[in-house]
matplotlib code that plots the C-alpha trace (Angstrom):
import matplotlib.pyplot as plt

x = [9.0, 10.9, 9.7, 12.1, 10.4, 12.4, 11.0, 7.7, 7.7, 8.9, 6.8, 3.6, 4.6, 5.2, 1.8, -0.1, 0.7, 0.2, -3.6, -3.5, -5.7, -5.7, -4.0, -1.1, -0.9, -2.0, -3.0, -3.7, -1.6, -2.6, -1.7, -2.0, -0.7, -1.4, 1.4, 0.0, 2.0, 1.6, 0.5, -1.7, -2.2, 0.4, -0.9, 1.6, 0.8, 2.5, 6.1, 7.7, 11.0, 14.0, 16.8, 17.3, 20.9, 21.0, 18.4, 18.7, 15.8, 15.9, 12.3, 9.8, 6.1, 3.2, 1.8, -1.0, -0.6, -3.6, -3.0, -5.7, -8.8, -7.4, -7.6, -5.0, -1.9, -0.4, 3.5, 6.1, 9.1, 12.2, 13.7, 16.4, 15.5, 16.3, 14.0, 13.4, 11.9, 9.9, 9.2, 7.2, 4.6, 5.3, 5.8, 8.4, 9.3, 10.3, 12.6, 15.4, 13.8, 16.0, 14.1, 16.5, 14.1, 10.5, 8.4, 5.0, 3.6, 0.9, 2.3, 4.3, 7.9, 7.1, 4.5, 6.7, 9.5, 7.1, 5.5, 8.9, 10.3, 7.1, 7.3, 11.1, 10.4, 7.4, 9.1, 12.4, 10.2, 8.1, 8.2, 5.8, 4.9, 3.6, 3.7, 6.7, 4.4, 3.6, 7.4, 8.7, 5.6, 6.9, 10.5, 11.2, 12.4, 15.0, 17.0, 16.3, 18.0, 19.9, 23.4, 23.5, 26.0, 28.0, 29.9, 26.9, 27.1, 24.6, 25.9, 23.1, 23.4, 22.8, 19.1, 17.4, 13.9, 11.9, 8.5, 7.2, 6.8, 10.5, 12.5, 16.2, 18.5, 21.5, 24.8, 27.2, 30.0, 30.6, 28.7, 30.2, 29.0, 29.3, 28.6, 25.3, 26.2, 25.1, 24.2, 25.3, 24.2, 26.1, 24.3, 25.1, 26.2, 26.4, 22.7, 19.4, 17.8, 17.9, 20.2, 21.5, 24.1, 24.0, 27.6, 27.1, 25.2, 26.6, 23.1, 21.9, 18.3, 16.6, 13.2, 10.7, 9.1, 6.4, 8.2, 11.5, 14.1, 17.0, 20.3, 23.3, 25.3, 24.8, 24.6, 21.9, 19.8, 17.1, 14.3, 11.1, 10.9, 8.3, 10.7, 13.1, 15.0, 12.6, 15.2, 16.0, 12.2, 12.2, 15.0, 13.0, 11.2, 7.3, 6.1, 7.3, 4.8, 3.6, 4.4, 0.7, 1.6, -0.1, 2.5, 6.5, 8.2, 11.3, 14.8, 17.2, 20.7, 23.0, 26.7, 27.1, 24.7, 21.7, 17.9, 15.3, 12.4, 9.7, 6.3, 3.4, 3.6, 4.4, 4.5, 1.1, 1.3, -1.4, -1.6, -1.4, -1.7, -3.5, -1.2, 2.0, 3.2, 2.6, 3.5, 3.6, 0.9, 1.7, 5.2, 6.3, 8.6, 7.9, 8.6, 7.4, 7.6, 7.6, 5.8, 7.1, 10.5, 9.7, 12.3, 11.7, 12.3, 12.7, 13.0, 15.5, 16.4, 14.8, 17.1, 15.7, 17.3, 16.5, 17.0, 15.5, 15.0, 15.0, 18.7, 20.0, 22.2, 20.6, 21.7, 20.9, 18.5, 18.5, 15.1, 15.2, 15.8, 12.9, 10.3, 7.6, 5.1, 6.4, 5.2, 1.9, 1.2, -1.9, -1.8, -5.1, -3.7, -2.3, 1.2, 0.8, 3.4, 6.2, 5.5, 8.0, 10.7, 9.9, 11.9, 9.6, 6.3, 5.0, 5.7, 9.3, 9.6, 8.1, 10.4, 13.6, 12.5, 11.9, 15.5, 16.4, 15.1, 17.0, 15.4, 16.8, 17.0, 18.4, 20.8, 21.6, 25.4, 25.1, 22.5, 24.1, 27.1, 28.6, 30.3, 32.2, 33.1, 35.9, 36.8, 40.1, 42.3, 40.9, 41.8, 41.6, 41.7, 42.4, 39.9, 41.5, 41.9, 41.3, 42.9, 40.2, 40.5, 37.6, 37.4, 36.8, 36.5, 33.4, 29.8, 30.1, 31.1, 34.4, 36.6, 40.3, 41.1, 44.6, 45.1, 41.3, 38.5, 34.9, 32.2, 28.5, 25.6, 21.8, 22.7, 24.6, 28.4, 30.8, 34.5, 37.3, 41.0, 41.6, 39.6, 38.3, 37.0, 35.5, 33.1, 31.6, 29.0, 30.6, 29.9, 32.3, 33.8, 36.4, 33.8, 36.0, 37.7, 34.5, 32.9, 35.5, 34.4, 33.4, 30.2, 32.7, 33.4, 30.9, 31.0, 29.7, 26.4, 28.1, 28.6, 24.9, 24.9, 25.1, 26.1, 24.3, 24.9, 25.6, 25.2, 27.1, 24.2, 22.7, 24.0, 21.7, 22.1, 20.2, 20.5, 19.3, 18.1, 21.6, 22.4, 19.7, 21.3, 18.5, 19.6, 18.2, 19.5, 18.6, 15.3, 14.2, 15.1, 17.5, 18.4, 21.9, 25.2, 25.3, 28.8, 29.5, 31.2, 33.1, 32.0, 34.4, 34.9, 37.1, 36.4, 33.5, 32.3, 30.7, 30.0, 28.0, 28.0, 25.1, 23.7, 21.9, 20.7, 18.9, 16.0, 13.4, 13.4, 10.7, 9.8, 6.4, 5.9, 3.9, 6.3, 9.5, 11.5, 10.0, 11.8, 11.0, 12.1, 10.0, 7.1, 7.7, 8.8, 8.6, 12.2, 13.3, 11.1, 12.5, 16.0, 15.9, 14.4, 16.6, 19.6, 20.9, 24.6, 25.0, 27.8, 25.9, 22.7, 22.9, 22.8, 25.1, 26.5, 25.0, 23.4, 20.0, 17.7, 19.1, 20.4, 18.1, 17.9, 15.3, 15.2, 13.1, 10.0, 11.1, 11.8, 8.7, 8.3, 6.2, 3.2, 4.2, 1.7, -0.3, -1.3, -0.3, 2.2, -0.7, -1.6, 1.9, 3.4, 6.6, 5.1, 1.5, 0.0, -2.6, -1.7, -4.4, -2.3, 0.2, 1.0, 3.5, 4.0, 6.6, 9.0, 10.1, 12.4, 15.7, 16.0, 12.5, 13.4, 13.6, 17.4, 17.7, 14.9, 17.0, 19.5, 17.0, 17.4, 14.7, 12.3, 14.1, 17.6, 16.1, 13.6, 13.5, 11.4, 9.6, 5.8, 4.0, 2.0, -1.8, -3.3, -6.1, -8.6, -11.0, -8.5, -7.7, -4.4, -4.4, -2.1, 1.5, 4.3, 6.4, 10.1, 9.5, 7.5, 4.2, 1.4, -1.1, -4.3, -5.7, -9.4, -12.0, -9.3, -8.2, -5.0, -5.6, -2.9, -3.0, -2.8, -3.4, -5.3, -7.5, -7.3, -7.1, -7.9, -4.8, -5.9, -7.9, -7.0, -9.0, -7.6, -4.2, -5.1, -6.2, -3.1, -0.9, -2.7, -2.1, 1.7, 1.7, 0.4, 3.1, 5.7, 4.7, 4.5, 8.0, 9.3, 7.8, 9.6, 12.9, 14.1, 13.7, 14.8, 17.7, 17.5, 19.4, 16.9, 14.0, 15.5, 16.0, 12.4, 11.1, 13.3, 12.3, 8.6, 9.1, 11.0, 8.2, 5.6, 7.7, 8.2, 4.6, 3.8, 6.5, 5.2, 1.6, 3.1, 5.2, 2.3, 0.1, 3.0, 3.0, -0.5, -0.6, 2.3, 0.2, -2.8, -0.9, 0.6, -2.9, -4.1, -0.8, -1.6, -5.0, -3.9, -1.5, -4.1, -6.3, -3.5, -2.6, -6.1, -5.7, -2.9, -1.4, 0.1, 3.2, 6.5, 8.2, 11.4, 14.6, 17.0, 17.9]
y = [-8.4, -10.2, -9.5, -10.3, -12.9, -11.7, -8.2, -9.4, -11.6, -8.6, -6.1, -8.3, -9.0, -5.3, -4.2, -6.9, -6.8, -3.0, -3.7, -5.3, -4.4, -1.1, -2.7, -3.4, -0.8, 2.8, 2.7, 0.5, 1.0, -0.1, 0.5, 2.7, 5.6, 9.4, 12.1, 15.8, 18.3, 22.0, 20.9, 18.1, 14.5, 11.8, 8.2, 5.5, 1.8, -1.1, -1.1, -4.2, -4.9, -5.7, -6.0, -5.8, -5.5, -5.0, -2.2, -0.7, -1.5, -1.0, -1.0, 0.3, 1.5, 2.4, 5.7, 8.2, 12.1, 14.4, 18.3, 20.2, 19.9, 17.3, 13.7, 11.3, 10.6, 7.2, 6.5, 4.4, 5.5, 3.6, 4.2, 3.5, 3.6, 2.9, 0.3, 0.6, -2.8, -3.6, -7.3, -7.1, -4.6, -6.1, -2.7, -1.3, 2.4, 3.1, 6.3, 8.3, 7.7, 8.5, 8.4, 7.0, 7.0, 8.0, 7.1, 8.2, 5.9, 8.4, 11.7, 14.0, 14.9, 18.4, 17.1, 14.2, 16.6, 18.6, 15.7, 14.2, 17.2, 17.3, 13.4, 13.8, 16.4, 14.8, 11.3, 12.9, 14.7, 11.5, 8.2, 5.1, 3.0, -0.5, -4.0, -6.4, -9.3, -7.6, -6.7, -10.4, -11.5, -9.6, -10.7, -12.5, -16.2, -15.9, -13.1, -14.9, -18.1, -19.3, -19.9, -22.6, -22.4, -25.4, -25.3, -26.0, -29.6, -32.0, -35.2, -36.8, -36.7, -39.7, -40.7, -42.5, -44.1, -44.8, -46.2, -44.5, -40.7, -39.6, -36.6, -36.0, -34.8, -33.5, -32.5, -30.6, -33.3, -34.6, -33.2, -30.2, -28.6, -25.7, -25.0, -23.7, -20.9, -21.7, -25.1, -28.6, -28.8, -28.4, -27.4, -29.0, -26.1, -27.7, -28.4, -26.6, -28.7, -28.4, -31.2, -30.8, -33.0, -33.7, -33.3, -35.4, -38.3, -38.0, -38.5, -36.4, -35.1, -33.9, -32.1, -30.0, -28.5, -31.2, -34.6, -35.5, -38.1, -39.5, -41.1, -42.3, -40.4, -37.4, -39.6, -41.8, -43.9, -41.5, -43.1, -41.2, -40.4, -39.2, -38.2, -35.3, -33.4, -30.9, -28.1, -28.7, -28.4, -25.1, -23.6, -23.8, -20.8, -20.9, -20.1, -23.0, -23.8, -27.6, -29.8, -30.8, -34.5, -37.0, -39.4, -38.7, -39.2, -41.4, -39.7, -40.5, -39.0, -37.9, -36.2, -35.7, -34.3, -36.4, -36.3, -38.3, -39.4, -40.8, -42.2, -42.9, -46.4, -48.4, -46.1, -45.8, -45.2, -43.1, -42.9, -39.5, -38.2, -40.9, -43.7, -42.1, -41.3, -42.7, -41.0, -41.8, -39.6, -40.5, -38.6, -35.0, -35.5, -35.8, -39.3, -40.4, -43.4, -43.2, -46.2, -46.4, -47.0, -48.0, -45.4, -43.8, -40.0, -37.9, -34.2, -32.6, -29.0, -28.3, -31.3, -34.5, -37.9, -41.1, -44.8, -48.3, -48.8, -47.3, -48.6, -46.6, -45.6, -42.5, -40.3, -36.5, -35.8, -32.2, -30.3, -30.1, -33.9, -35.3, -37.7, -35.9, -37.2, -34.7, -31.9, -33.3, -33.2, -31.4, -27.8, -28.4, -31.8, -32.4, -32.3, -29.1, -27.6, -30.0, -28.3, -25.5, -28.2, -29.4, -27.1, -25.4, -25.3, -21.9, -22.3, -23.1, -20.1, -17.9, -19.0, -18.7, -15.3, -14.1, -14.5, -12.2, -9.0, -7.5, -6.2, -2.6, -0.2, 3.5, 3.3, 6.3, 6.4, 8.3, 6.2, 2.8, 1.3, -2.4, -3.9, -7.2, -9.4, -12.1, -15.2, -13.7, -11.9, -11.9, -15.1, -15.3, -18.0, -17.6, -18.6, -20.8, -19.3, -16.0, -12.9, -12.9, -14.2, -14.5, -14.4, -17.7, -16.9, -14.7, -15.0, -11.9, -12.2, -10.4, -10.2, -9.2, -8.2, -6.5, -5.0, -3.5, -5.0, -5.5, -6.7, -7.5, -7.2, -7.9, -7.2, -3.8, -3.6, -2.2, -1.4, -0.6, -0.1, -2.6, -6.0, -4.7, -1.3, 1.4, 0.1, 2.7, 2.0, 1.0, 3.0, 0.6, -2.6, -4.8, -6.7, -8.3, -9.9, -10.7, -12.2, -14.8, -16.4, -20.0, -21.9, -24.1, -21.0, -20.3, -16.5, -17.2, -15.8, -12.2, -12.3, -11.5, -8.2, -5.3, -1.5, 0.7, 4.3, 6.8, 10.4, 12.0, 10.9, 7.7, 4.5, 2.5, -1.3, -4.6, -8.4, -11.4, -14.5, -16.0, -14.0, -16.1, -19.2, -19.9, -20.4, -21.2, -24.3, -25.7, -24.1, -24.6, -23.2, -25.1, -24.3, -24.2, -24.9, -28.5, -28.0, -28.8, -25.9, -26.8, -25.1, -22.8, -24.2, -22.0, -23.8, -21.6, -20.3, -22.1, -20.7, -23.2, -22.3, -22.7, -25.9, -27.5, -30.6, -31.8, -29.2, -30.9, -27.9, -27.5, -24.6, -22.9, -19.9, -18.1, -18.3, -19.4, -21.8, -23.7, -25.6, -28.4, -31.6, -34.1, -34.5, -31.9, -28.3, -28.0, -29.1, -26.1, -23.6, -24.4, -24.8, -21.2, -19.7, -21.0, -19.2, -20.4, -21.1, -20.1, -17.6, -17.2, -18.5, -21.4, -19.8, -19.8, -16.4, -12.9, -12.3, -14.1, -13.5, -16.2, -19.8, -20.2, -18.4, -18.7, -16.3, -13.1, -14.8, -17.1, -18.4, -20.2, -23.2, -25.7, -26.8, -30.4, -33.2, -35.9, -34.4, -35.6, -33.8, -32.5, -30.1, -29.2, -25.6, -27.3, -28.9, -27.9, -24.9, -23.9, -20.6, -21.1, -23.3, -20.9, -21.0, -18.1, -14.8, -14.5, -11.6, -10.6, -7.9, -7.9, -4.3, -3.8, -6.1, -4.7, -4.5, -3.0, -0.4, 2.1, 2.1, 3.0, 6.6, 8.9, 10.3, 13.6, 12.2, 10.1, 13.1, 13.6, 16.2, 13.7, 13.6, 10.2, 9.1, 8.4, 5.1, 5.3, 2.5, 3.6, 2.6, -1.0, -2.0, -3.6, -1.5, -2.8, -1.6, -4.0, -3.4, -1.5, 1.2, 0.3, 0.4, -2.4, -3.2, -6.5, -6.4, -9.3, -11.9, -9.7, -7.6, -4.0, -1.7, 2.1, 3.4, 6.9, 7.7, 4.6, 1.2, -1.5, -5.0, -7.3, -10.1, -12.7, -16.5, -17.1, -14.0, -15.3, -18.5, -17.0, -14.9, -18.0, -19.8, -16.8, -16.8, -20.4, -19.7, -17.0, -19.3, -22.1, -19.4, -18.3, -21.9, -22.5, -19.5, -20.8, -21.9, -18.5, -16.2, -15.8, -18.8, -16.6, -13.9, -16.3, -18.0, -14.6, -13.6, -16.9, -16.3, -12.8, -13.6, -16.4, -14.2, -11.6, -14.3, -15.6, -12.2, -11.7, -14.9, -14.2, -10.9, -12.3, -14.9, -12.3, -9.8, -12.8, -14.0, -10.4, -10.3, -13.7, -12.7, -9.5, -11.5, -13.7, -10.9, -9.5, -13.0, -13.3, -10.0, -11.0, -14.1, -12.4, -10.1, -13.1, -14.6, -11.6, -11.3, -14.2, -12.6, -15.7, -15.3, -13.5, -15.9, -15.3, -13.3, -15.3, -13.4, -11.3]
z = [-60.7, -58.0, -54.2, -51.5, -49.0, -46.0, -46.5, -47.4, -44.4, -42.3, -43.9, -43.5, -39.9, -39.5, -40.8, -39.4, -35.7, -35.7, -35.7, -32.4, -29.3, -27.8, -24.8, -26.7, -29.4, -29.3, -32.8, -35.9, -38.9, -42.4, -45.9, -48.1, -46.1, -46.8, -46.7, -47.2, -49.2, -49.9, -53.5, -53.0, -51.4, -51.7, -51.3, -50.7, -51.2, -49.4, -50.4, -52.3, -51.1, -53.2, -50.7, -46.9, -45.7, -41.9, -41.2, -44.5, -46.8, -50.6, -52.0, -54.5, -54.0, -56.1, -55.2, -56.3, -56.3, -56.5, -57.1, -55.5, -57.9, -60.2, -60.8, -59.1, -61.2, -60.4, -60.4, -58.8, -56.6, -55.6, -52.3, -49.6, -45.8, -42.4, -40.3, -36.5, -35.5, -32.3, -32.0, -28.7, -30.4, -33.8, -35.4, -37.7, -38.5, -42.0, -41.6, -43.2, -46.8, -49.9, -53.1, -56.0, -58.8, -59.7, -62.6, -63.8, -66.7, -67.5, -67.3, -69.7, -69.2, -67.8, -65.4, -64.4, -63.4, -61.2, -59.4, -58.8, -57.1, -54.8, -54.0, -53.2, -50.6, -49.3, -48.7, -47.2, -44.6, -43.7, -41.9, -42.3, -39.4, -40.2, -38.8, -38.6, -39.8, -43.2, -43.7, -43.3, -45.6, -48.4, -48.7, -51.9, -51.4, -54.2, -52.4, -49.1, -50.0, -46.9, -47.3, -44.5, -41.8, -42.6, -39.5, -37.2, -35.5, -36.5, -34.7, -32.6, -28.7, -26.6, -27.2, -24.3, -24.6, -21.3, -21.3, -18.2, -17.2, -16.9, -16.4, -17.4, -14.7, -16.8, -15.2, -17.3, -16.9, -13.6, -10.6, -8.8, -5.4, -3.5, 0.1, 1.1, 3.7, 7.4, 6.7, 6.3, 2.8, -0.5, -3.8, -7.2, -9.5, -12.9, -13.4, -14.0, -11.3, -7.5, -6.3, -2.6, -0.8, 3.0, 3.9, 7.0, 5.6, 2.0, 0.8, -2.2, -2.6, -5.6, -5.7, -7.8, -5.0, -5.0, -5.1, -3.2, -4.3, -2.5, -3.7, -2.2, -5.0, -7.2, -10.3, -8.7, -9.0, -7.4, -5.6, -4.4, -0.7, 1.5, 4.2, 3.3, 5.9, 7.5, 7.4, 3.8, 3.0, 5.0, 2.7, -0.5, -1.9, -0.7, -4.2, -6.0, -8.9, -8.9, -11.7, -12.1, -11.9, -9.6, -9.3, -9.2, -12.6, -12.8, -12.7, -15.7, -15.0, -17.7, -17.6, -21.4, -24.3, -24.0, -24.9, -23.2, -25.1, -22.6, -23.1, -20.9, -21.0, -24.0, -27.2, -28.9, -32.6, -34.6, -38.3, -40.1, -43.7, -45.3, -43.6, -45.2, -41.7, -37.9, -34.9, -31.1, -29.4, -25.7, -25.6, -25.4, -28.3, -32.1, -32.8, -36.4, -38.7, -42.4, -43.7, -47.3, -45.9, -42.3, -41.0, -37.6, -37.1, -34.1, -33.8, -31.3, -31.2, -34.5, -36.0, -37.6, -36.7, -38.6, -37.5, -38.3, -34.5, -31.2, -30.5, -33.6, -35.1, -35.4, -38.4, -39.1, -41.9, -43.1, -43.3, -47.2, -47.4, -45.7, -47.4, -49.3, -46.9, -44.3, -46.2, -46.6, -42.9, -42.7, -41.3, -39.3, -37.6, -34.3, -35.7, -37.7, -35.4, -37.2, -40.5, -39.4, -39.4, -42.8, -45.4, -48.1, -46.1, -45.6, -41.7, -42.3, -44.7, -42.3, -39.6, -41.6, -43.0, -39.5, -38.9, -41.5, -40.0, -36.9, -33.8, -33.3, -30.7, -30.0, -27.0, -24.8, -24.4, -21.1, -19.5, -20.5, -18.5, -17.9, -15.0, -15.6, -13.0, -13.0, -10.9, -10.0, -12.8, -16.3, -18.3, -21.9, -24.4, -28.2, -30.9, -33.2, -36.8, -35.5, -33.9, -31.3, -27.5, -25.2, -21.4, -19.8, -16.1, -16.2, -17.1, -19.6, -23.3, -23.3, -26.5, -26.8, -30.4, -31.1, -27.8, -27.3, -25.4, -26.5, -24.8, -25.6, -22.9, -23.6, -27.5, -27.0, -27.9, -25.3, -25.5, -23.2, -23.1, -20.2, -19.4, -16.3, -17.8, -17.6, -20.3, -22.8, -25.4, -28.7, -32.0, -33.9, -33.7, -35.8, -37.8, -39.9, -37.1, -35.2, -38.4, -38.3, -35.0, -35.7, -34.2, -32.4, -30.0, -27.2, -28.2, -31.7, -30.9, -30.7, -34.4, -34.6, -32.9, -35.1, -34.8, -37.6, -37.0, -34.2, -32.9, -30.1, -27.6, -29.3, -30.8, -33.1, -32.7, -33.4, -33.3, -34.9, -33.6, -34.0, -30.9, -29.0, -30.6, -33.1, -36.8, -40.0, -41.4, -44.8, -44.8, -41.2, -37.6, -35.5, -31.9, -30.7, -32.6, -31.8, -30.3, -26.8, -24.8, -21.7, -18.6, -16.5, -13.1, -10.7, -7.4, -5.9, -9.3, -12.1, -15.5, -17.8, -21.5, -23.9, -24.3, -27.5, -25.8, -22.7, -22.5, -24.8, -27.1, -29.8, -32.0, -32.8, -35.0, -32.4, -29.5, -30.8, -28.8, -25.8, -23.0, -20.5, -18.8, -20.5, -18.3, -15.6, -15.7, -12.1, -11.6, -13.8, -12.2, -8.7, -10.0, -11.7, -8.7, -5.7, -5.6, -2.4, -2.4, -6.0, -6.7, -10.1, -11.7, -14.0, -17.6, -20.3, -20.1, -18.9, -22.2, -23.5, -20.6, -18.3, -19.1, -22.1, -25.8, -27.9, -31.1, -31.1, -29.5, -26.6, -24.3, -22.8, -20.6, -22.0, -19.9, -19.3, -17.9, -19.2, -22.6, -26.1, -28.3, -30.5, -27.8, -26.8, -27.2, -28.5, -31.6, -31.6, -33.4, -31.1, -29.5, -26.8, -25.1, -24.1, -20.5, -20.2, -21.8, -24.4, -24.2, -27.7, -27.3, -25.5, -25.3, -23.5, -20.7, -17.1, -17.1, -20.6, -20.4, -18.8, -21.7, -24.3, -25.7, -24.8, -27.3, -27.1, -28.0, -31.0, -32.1, -36.0, -37.8, -39.7, -40.3, -39.7, -42.6, -41.8, -42.8, -45.5, -44.2, -46.9, -49.6, -50.7, -50.3, -53.7, -55.8, -56.9, -58.8, -61.1, -61.6, -64.9, -63.1, -64.3, -61.8, -61.2, -59.4, -58.3, -58.1, -58.3, -59.1, -62.1, -62.9, -64.4, -65.4, -65.3, -68.9, -69.9, -66.8, -66.7, -65.4, -68.2, -67.6, -68.6, -71.1, -69.6, -69.7, -72.8, -74.4, -73.6, -75.2, -78.3, -78.3, -77.7, -80.5, -83.0, -81.9, -82.8, -86.4, -86.6, -85.5, -88.1, -90.7, -90.0, -90.1, -93.6, -94.8, -93.4, -96.9, -98.4, -95.7, -93.3, -90.9, -88.2, -88.5, -88.4, -85.2, -83.8, -84.3, -82.7, -79.9, -79.4, -79.5, -77.0, -74.8, -74.8, -73.9, -70.9, -69.7, -69.6, -67.8, -65.5, -65.0, -63.9, -61.8, -59.8, -59.4, -58.1, -55.5, -54.4, -53.9, -52.3, -49.8, -49.0, -48.1, -46.0, -44.2, -43.3, -42.3, -39.9, -38.5, -37.7, -36.1, -34.0, -32.7, -31.8, -30.0, -27.8, -27.0, -24.8, -22.5, -21.0, -17.3, -17.0, -16.9, -13.3, -13.3, -14.1, -12.4, -15.3]

ax = plt.figure().add_subplot(projection="3d")
ax.plot(x, y, z, "-o")
ax.set_aspect("equal")
plt.show()
């Protein structure tokens, strides 16, 4: 019996999260679940997925059916169903179920037919609610084997080391400015930080709202000043958050993809995992040394780079080719968060499987619209190797394909006969053409937005983390494609494209991707909130909730300051250190909420199953239709209306010994019997033994996944109890 990890993880997440506090969820959802029928009660145990394709689930589940006044009869059914997911509330609805097969190991043929008819009708009229955590916990690793995106770019950016608290001021190319109306100042457009130039004195100023810097040119060098222009200070927002630093950090300027690794003084090394690894604990960036080879490793945007010395050269190392010592990082250590970037760890598997389950929504056709603004007339550029062109002079994502126009906005597809609209919600797209868009294109992320089904009123859609620039790569999550996308500059308008580098990006299984600027996020906070003089906000396209992406969970600004990386959101594993409330679901953000179809529009005549908390969630189905129960660390199988314990280890040893005796006897008779038949007999017996062993292994794996799902659900509940403060609106 093989369980598909993407579904297991999705189902685990699905069930676990439904048990959260009343302030987050209206009711708790657990397995098994009950469906009432006219002839008796049907109990359905947690499904075991076999395949997940988009929002279509194929699975099997153990069940029991009780006719009025009779004992329960156990069986197994296979089904296909549609999934509606809500990552914000960590819930999944399993609906539109079609039963494809039913088996009753303990019933006669006539009874089986009767029971099967009842089950078919009951399941067809029902839907099941569970947690996304448990769904993802139950997906089988063999079926989730990631075919890595070979076209992602892994070339290292420029890596700069500084032995003092520092912040990276990153320009997207040469600095470009736009006039701030009714003033003598100009605002730098191609950076996420607040850089202002005085058109009279030609001096440039940089601030995070707390510290001020001055330079003779935009590319620096910048020096701390206590006398910025008074009128300029008055122009800034009054609610700017302080960076929390007592002294101004140094400023490092870059005009090409760059990562800054800053330490608070000289690098301080600390031993980890019994001396196999050492790490620098006075920096914000994961920086390790592997003692056996003396190689140094740094983790940047989910990618590992290796070198003998800080000056490089730095070379990329896949997450599945790291030294074994990385997998030995203790889950309870300061660097536990790094395990998510080490292929094969439970944390990495969970993150990769998370990328397999779409976030879905029902979109109302009549309540959803789109207006696209261009800098002048629409300009399109052909994507090499495809029949697709994309608009370059807009912050929207607009495609031209064979004379038609398609756009993606907040994970919803639109279509039009003209590049300027009118735009209508799309119920179909040219998938084959869109699928050919490569990672080297800045519109690559739209290939991760799907259309599943539609009615005259509603279109059912979904997106994967790839839409938010988060990708599974050789067993670990990475951020960004690694490609550099030149921005559009049209004089007064500047449209940046999605960056991979420059924002100290790290991943955490609870919040997803986090962002910062080394030792102070105050620069980002002010830069994102001060829109004076900006025709558009600094963000890569109109999608993705602003300039950042972040998979399903993010984005989150990391709480920068004088604390070591073990306590950091971007590498730490301690949910208590969250300083912003993650927003999981694009479809439930302020701008998108009005697009969601009403309950009346998506109403289905389906009964919701009821959780049975008085029953243990310990009944399983194998792929042959047998019903098994895990109780007190023993497996029992349902046979003729009773639970029978499977052979113990000792009994198995006796059985193996007997089989060895039989094997020797057969070998002794090889001279007197047909050798081919003897060989066949041995092979058949060995095959039967292997099948039994594999069966137990698979059942143990399924049980372990189910338990891990319950644990993750409980951890998620505990995390959400802390209710971190809300992240400020970033203009989207």
